[in-house]
C-alpha positions in Angstrom: -87.7 -39.4 -6.1 -84.6 -38.9 -8.2 -84.7 -36.2 -10.9 -85.0 -37.1 -14.6 -82.1 -37.7 -16.9 -81.5 -35.1 -19.7 -82.5 -35.7 -23.3 -79.7 -36.7 -25.7 -78.7 -38.9 -28.6 -78.8 -42.7 -28.2 -75.7 -44.3 -26.7 -74.0 -47.1 -28.8 -74.5 -50.5 -27.1 -70.7 -50.9 -27.2 -70.2 -47.5 -25.4 -67.8 -46.5 -28.2 -66.8 -42.9 -28.4 -66.1 -40.8 -31.5 -62.5 -40.9 -32.6 -62.0 -37.2 -31.8 -62.9 -37.7 -28.1 -59.4 -38.9 -27.2 -57.5 -36.4 -29.3 -55.1 -34.6 -27.0 -56.1 -36.8 -24.1 -52.5 -36.9 -22.8 -52.8 -33.3 -21.9 -55.9 -33.7 -19.7 -56.2 -35.5 -16.3 -58.5 -38.5 -16.0 -60.7 -39.2 -13.0 -63.3 -41.8 -12.0 -66.5 -41.2 -10.2 -68.0 -44.4 -8.7 -71.6 -44.0 -7.7 -73.1 -46.1 -4.9 -76.9 -45.7 -5.2 -78.0 -47.1 -1.8 -79.2 -45.3 1.3 -80.7 -46.6 4.6 -83.4 -43.9 4.5 -84.2 -41.1 2.0 -83.5 -37.6 3.4 -86.4 -35.2 2.9 -84.4 -32.7 0.7 -82.6 -35.3 -1.5 -83.4 -35.8 -5.2 -80.1 -37.7 -5.9 -80.2 -41.0 -7.8 -80.4 -43.1 -4.6 -82.6 -45.9 -3.4 -83.6 -47.4 -0.1 -84.2 -51.2 0.3 -88.0 -50.5 0.2 -87.8 -48.6 -3.0 -85.8 -51.4 -4.7 -87.9 -54.3 -3.3 -89.5 -56.2 -6.2 -88.2 -53.7 -8.9 -84.8 -55.0 -9.6 -84.4 -58.5 -8.1 -81.0 -59.8 -7.3 -79.5 -57.6 -10.0 -80.2 -54.5 -7.8 -78.7 -56.0 -4.7 -76.0 -54.1 -2.9 -74.4 -57.4 -2.0 -73.0 -57.9 -5.5 -72.8 -54.2 -6.4 -69.0 -54.0 -6.3 -68.8 -56.8 -8.9 -71.3 -55.0 -11.1 -69.5 -51.7 -10.9 -66.2 -53.5 -11.7 -67.9 -54.7 -15.0 -68.3 -51.0 -16.0 -64.7 -50.2 -15.1 -63.6 -53.0 -17.4 -66.0 -51.6 -20.1 -64.3 -48.2 -19.7 -60.9 -49.8 -20.4 -62.3 -51.3 -23.6 -63.9 -48.0 -24.7 -60.8 -45.9 -23.9 -58.5 -48.4 -25.6 -54.8 -47.8 -25.3 -55.3 -44.5 -23.5 -52.1 -44.4 -21.4 -53.2 -42.0 -18.7 -53.1 -43.2 -15.1 -56.1 -42.1 -13.1 -55.5 -38.8 -11.2 -58.6 -38.9 -8.9 -61.2 -41.4 -7.8 -64.3 -40.2 -6.0 -66.8 -42.7 -4.5 -70.1 -40.9 -3.9 -73.8 -41.6 -3.5 -76.0 -42.4 -1.8 -74.1 -43.7 1.1 -71.0 -45.5 -0.1 -70.3 -46.7 3.4 -73.4 -48.9 3.5 -71.2 -51.2 1.5 -68.5 -53.2 3.3 -65.1 -51.4 3.3 -63.7 -54.3 1.4 -66.2 -53.6 -1.4 -65.0 -50.0 -1.8 -61.4 -51.2 -1.8 -62.3 -53.8 -4.5 -63.9 -51.1 -6.6 -60.8 -48.9 -6.3 -58.7 -51.9 -7.0 -60.5 -52.4 -10.3 -59.6 -48.9 -11.4 -56.0 -49.5 -10.3 -55.8 -52.8 -12.2 -57.4 -51.5 -15.4 -55.8 -48.0 -15.6 -53.2 -47.6 -12.9 -53.2 -44.7 -10.5 -51.0 -41.6 -10.5 -48.4 -41.6 -7.8 -50.1 -38.7 -6.1 -53.7 -39.8 -6.9 -56.5 -38.4 -4.7 -58.8 -41.2 -3.6 -62.0 -40.0 -1.8 -65.1 -41.6 -0.5 -68.2 -39.9 1.0 -69.3 -41.4 4.3 -72.3 -41.2 6.6 -71.1 -40.6 10.2 -73.2 -43.4 11.6 -72.0 -46.0 9.1 -68.3 -46.0 9.9 -66.2 -46.8 12.9 -62.4 -46.8 13.5 -62.0 -50.4 12.1 -63.9 -49.5 8.9 -61.9 -46.3 8.4 -58.6 -48.1 9.0 -59.6 -50.7 6.3 -60.3 -47.9 3.8 -57.0 -46.2 4.5 -55.0 -49.5 4.2 -56.9 -50.1 0.9 -55.6 -46.9 -0.7 -58.2 -44.2 0.3 -56.5 -41.0 1.4 -59.4 -38.5 1.5 -62.8 -38.8 3.1 -65.9 -36.5 3.2 -68.4 -36.8 6.0 -72.0 -35.5 5.7 -72.4 -33.3 8.7 -75.1 -30.8 7.5 -75.6 -29.2 10.9 -74.7 -29.5 14.6 -78.2 -28.7 15.7 -80.6 -31.6 16.3 -83.8 -29.7 15.2 -82.1 -28.8 11.9 -81.1 -32.4 11.3 -84.6 -33.5 12.0 -86.0 -31.1 9.3 -83.5 -32.6 6.9 -84.4 -36.1 8.0 -80.8 -36.8 8.8 -80.4 -39.7 11.2 -76.9 -39.1 12.7 -76.4 -37.8 16.2 -75.0 -34.3 16.7 -71.3 -34.6 17.6 -70.8 -37.8 15.7 -69.3 -36.1 12.5 -66.7 -34.4 14.7 -65.8 -37.7 16.3 -65.4 -39.2 12.8 -62.8 -36.5 11.8 -60.7 -37.6 14.8 -61.1 -41.3 13.9 -60.2 -40.6 10.2 -57.1 -38.7 11.3 -56.1 -41.6 13.6 -56.6 -44.0 10.7 -54.1 -41.9 8.7 -56.3 -40.0 6.2 -54.4 -37.1 4.7 -57.4 -35.0 4.0 -60.9 -34.8 5.6 -63.9 -32.8 4.5 -67.1 -31.9 6.3 -70.2 -31.0 4.3 -72.6 -28.4 5.7 -76.0 -27.2 4.6 -77.4 -23.7 5.4 -80.8 -22.3 5.0 -82.8 -25.2 6.4 -86.3 -24.1 7.5 -86.2 -23.2 11.2 -82.4 -22.7 11.3 -81.3 -19.4 12.9 -78.1 -17.4 12.4 -77.0 -18.7 15.8 -77.7 -22.3 14.8 -75.6 -21.8 11.7 -72.7 -20.2 13.7 -72.8 -23.2 16.1 -72.5 -25.6 13.2 -69.6 -23.7 11.7 -67.9 -23.6 15.1 -68.4 -27.3 15.6 -67.1 -28.1 12.1 -64.0 -25.9 12.4 -63.3 -27.2 15.9 -63.2 -30.8 14.6 -60.1 -30.1 12.6 -60.8 -30.9 9.0 -58.7 -29.3 6.3 -61.7 -28.8 4.0 -65.3 -27.6 4.5 -68.1 -27.4 2.0 -71.1 -25.2 2.7 -74.1 -25.4 0.4 -77.3 -23.5 0.4 -80.3 -25.8 0.7 -82.2 -26.1 -2.6 -85.7 -27.4 -2.2 -86.2 -29.7 -5.2 -89.7 -30.5 -6.5 -90.8 -34.0 -5.7 -88.9 -34.2 -2.5 -90.5 -34.8 0.9 -89.3 -31.3 2.1 -90.9 -29.6 -0.8 -94.2 -31.3 0.1 -93.9 -30.2 3.7 -93.3 -26.6 2.7 -96.2 -26.7 0.3 -98.5 -27.9 3.1 -97.2 -25.1 5.3 -95.6 -27.4 7.9 -92.3 -25.7 7.7 -91.3 -22.2 6.4 -89.2 -21.6 3.3 -85.9 -19.8 3.8 -85.6 -16.8 1.6 -82.6 -15.6 -0.5 -81.7 -12.8 1.9 -81.3 -15.4 4.7 -79.1 -17.5 2.4 -76.9 -14.5 1.7 -76.6 -13.7 5.4 -75.6 -17.3 6.1 -73.0 -17.3 3.3 -71.4 -14.2 4.7 -71.3 -15.7 8.2 -69.6 -18.8 6.7 -67.0 -16.9 4.8 -66.1 -14.7 7.8 -66.0 -17.6 10.2 -64.0 -19.9 7.9 -61.6 -17.2 6.9 -60.9 -16.3 10.5 -60.2 -20.0 11.1 -57.5 -20.2 8.4 -59.7 -21.5 5.5 -59.6 -19.9 2.1 -62.3 -20.1 -0.5 -61.3 -21.7 -3.8 -64.8 -22.3 -5.2 -67.9 -20.5 -4.3 -69.1 -23.3 -1.9 -65.7 -24.8 -0.9 -63.0 -23.7 1.5 -59.6 -25.4 2.3 -56.8 -24.7 4.7 -54.1 -25.3 2.1 -53.9 -25.8 -1.7 -53.2 -29.5 -1.0 -56.5 -29.7 0.8 -58.6 -28.8 -2.2 -60.8 -31.5 -3.7 -58.9 -32.2 -6.9 -61.7 -34.4 -8.2 -64.2 -31.6 -8.2 -61.7 -29.4 -9.9 -61.7 -31.9 -12.8 -65.4 -31.1 -13.2 -65.0 -27.3 -12.8 -62.1 -27.2 -15.4 -63.7 -29.5 -18.0 -61.2 -32.3 -17.7 -62.1 -36.0 -18.4 -63.9 -38.3 -16.0 -65.7 -41.6 -16.3 -68.8 -41.9 -14.1 -69.5 -45.5 -13.2 -72.8 -46.6 -11.6 -76.6 -46.0 -12.1 -77.3 -42.5 -13.3 -73.6 -41.5 -13.3 -72.5 -38.9 -15.8 -69.2 -38.9 -17.7 -67.2 -36.6 -19.9 -64.3 -37.4 -22.2 -63.0 -35.0 -24.9 -66.2 -33.0 -25.4 -68.5 -36.1 -25.3 -70.9 -36.2 -22.3 -73.0 -39.2 -21.5 -75.1 -40.6 -18.7 -76.2 -44.0 -17.5 -79.6 -45.5 -16.9 -80.8 -44.6 -13.5 -82.2 -47.8 -11.9 -79.8 -50.2 -10.4 -81.6 -53.2 -11.8 -81.6 -51.8 -15.4 -77.9 -50.8 -14.9 -76.9 -54.3 -13.8 -78.9 -56.0 -16.5 -77.2 -54.0 -19.3 -73.7 -54.9 -18.0 -74.8 -58.6 -17.6 -75.8 -58.6 -21.2 -72.5 -57.1 -22.3 -74.1 -53.7 -23.2 -73.1 -50.2 -22.2 -75.4 -48.9 -19.4 -75.4 -45.5 -21.1 -78.9 -44.0 -21.6 -77.9 -41.1 -23.8 -75.1 -38.7 -24.8 -74.4 -35.4 -26.4 -71.5 -34.1 -28.4 -70.5 -30.7 -27.1 -69.8 -28.0 -29.7 -66.9 -25.5 -29.3 -69.5 -22.9 -28.2 -71.0 -25.3 -25.7 -67.6 -25.9 -24.2 -66.8 -22.2 -24.1 -70.0 -21.4 -22.3 -69.4 -24.2 -19.8 -65.9 -22.9 -19.1 -67.3 -19.5 -18.2 -70.1 -21.0 -16.1 -67.8 -23.2 -14.1 -64.5 -21.4 -14.0 -66.0 -18.1 -12.8 -66.9 -20.0 -9.6 -63.2 -20.6 -8.9 -60.9 -18.3 -6.9 -58.7 -18.1 -10.0 -61.7 -17.0 -12.1 -62.0 -17.1 -15.9 -60.0 -15.6 -18.7 -61.7 -12.5 -20.1 -60.6 -13.6 -23.6 -63.2 -16.4 -23.4 -66.0 -13.8 -23.3 -67.9 -12.6 -26.4 -68.2 -8.8 -26.9 -71.5 -8.6 -24.9 -69.9 -10.7 -22.1 -66.9 -8.4 -22.0 -69.2 -5.4 -21.7 -71.0 -7.2 -18.9 -67.7 -7.9 -17.2 -66.8 -4.2 -17.3 -70.2 -3.4 -15.7 -69.7 -6.1 -13.0 -66.3 -4.6 -12.2 -67.9 -1.1 -11.8 -70.6 -2.6 -9.6 -68.0 -4.3 -7.3 -68.8 -7.8 -8.4 -65.3 -8.5 -9.9 -61.9 -7.9 -8.4 -60.0 -5.0 -10.0 -56.5 -6.5 -9.8 -57.2 -9.8 -11.7 -59.4 -7.9 -14.1 -56.5 -5.7 -15.1 -54.5 -8.9 -15.7 -57.1 -10.3 -18.0 -59.2 -12.5 -15.6 -62.7 -12.2 -14.1 -62.6 -13.1 -10.4 -65.6 -12.7 -8.2 -65.5 -10.4 -5.1 -67.3 -11.5 -2.0 -70.4 -9.6 -3.2 -70.0 -11.2 -6.6 -70.0 -14.7 -5.0 -73.4 -13.9 -3.5 -74.7 -13.0 -7.0 -72.6 -15.6 -8.9 -75.5 -17.0 -10.9 -76.6 -13.6 -12.1 -73.0 -12.6 -13.0 -72.5 -15.8 -15.0 -75.8 -15.3 -16.9 -74.5 -11.9 -18.1 -71.0 -13.0 -18.9 -72.0 -15.9 -21.1 -73.9 -13.7 -23.6 
């Protein structure tokens, strides 16, 4: 089941933000994340805030129905307009995620995007992305999305090998994600991503190489490759605990990452974040860069998180409770926190170090600067950028990114 929300202070029923939150807003880009919490089935590794029809039956009534979800989400977008007041910024990025957004009709996704456009306006070069399940789209669906303003799409591929997909409880057919890339290109999408997962129990190095080859051969301009994390409470965690499937160890994860970086680099992809590669700067996911650079975004939908001007908040998780709050004219926010200057400094180091541009050494405390010097000596940071005042991970540093970050934030 979905993981728990963090602790925090109560959210005002109006959703109002402290006055300081919009100070200097004109200098920060604004994005929207639109969460669609529905899935046809629950994948065994997933602890995202998503729900199948069975999980919702009897627990949310008509309020939790995906049939009227676009209208409910539009209510939160209108609330965002009230809360942000006369903020003049057009929206730079919109990302529709889930769950499986493409379980909704294409017209619903277009209407949700239209609500953002109507309330805030979109930048001329706005990046508009949706995630998609390969089995829930076809050329007609993709053409409707493109005509409605979407210009980037991300398909969940995970693996090209059937036995790996079975362990993950993925239901799409091997080869279908590659077909989707061609269909998206034919529909006129400017940018296409494929998501891959490595380290699934039972996956071999050759299986992983085959998945990478299939992904590259499909012709996307962006590939994300994430190590499988087995979260407590998931079906896969229970299977591993019962001894039905083996757990992949850290050394195998490291080997798969090296294979990915070598394969993608040879195919013309460059890393720009530890788990993300693109063929050109324009192919990067600008929306994710808002997160990594601490910009402003409003997350609409059950369990969605938002951040504006050092204020972070999160919505109630259940679709029924979310819809009920909006129907009653209340913010669906479950809690929030006001980030201190030190909180924001630490988060900048945590997130920006994962980027190919790295993080400014001036953001580090004395202990962190000492750790950076040691990381340089140990081959975990690039020498050239270090001399120019930035900490940039080497390939070996990327393998040990979490450990490097822990040392640098001291």
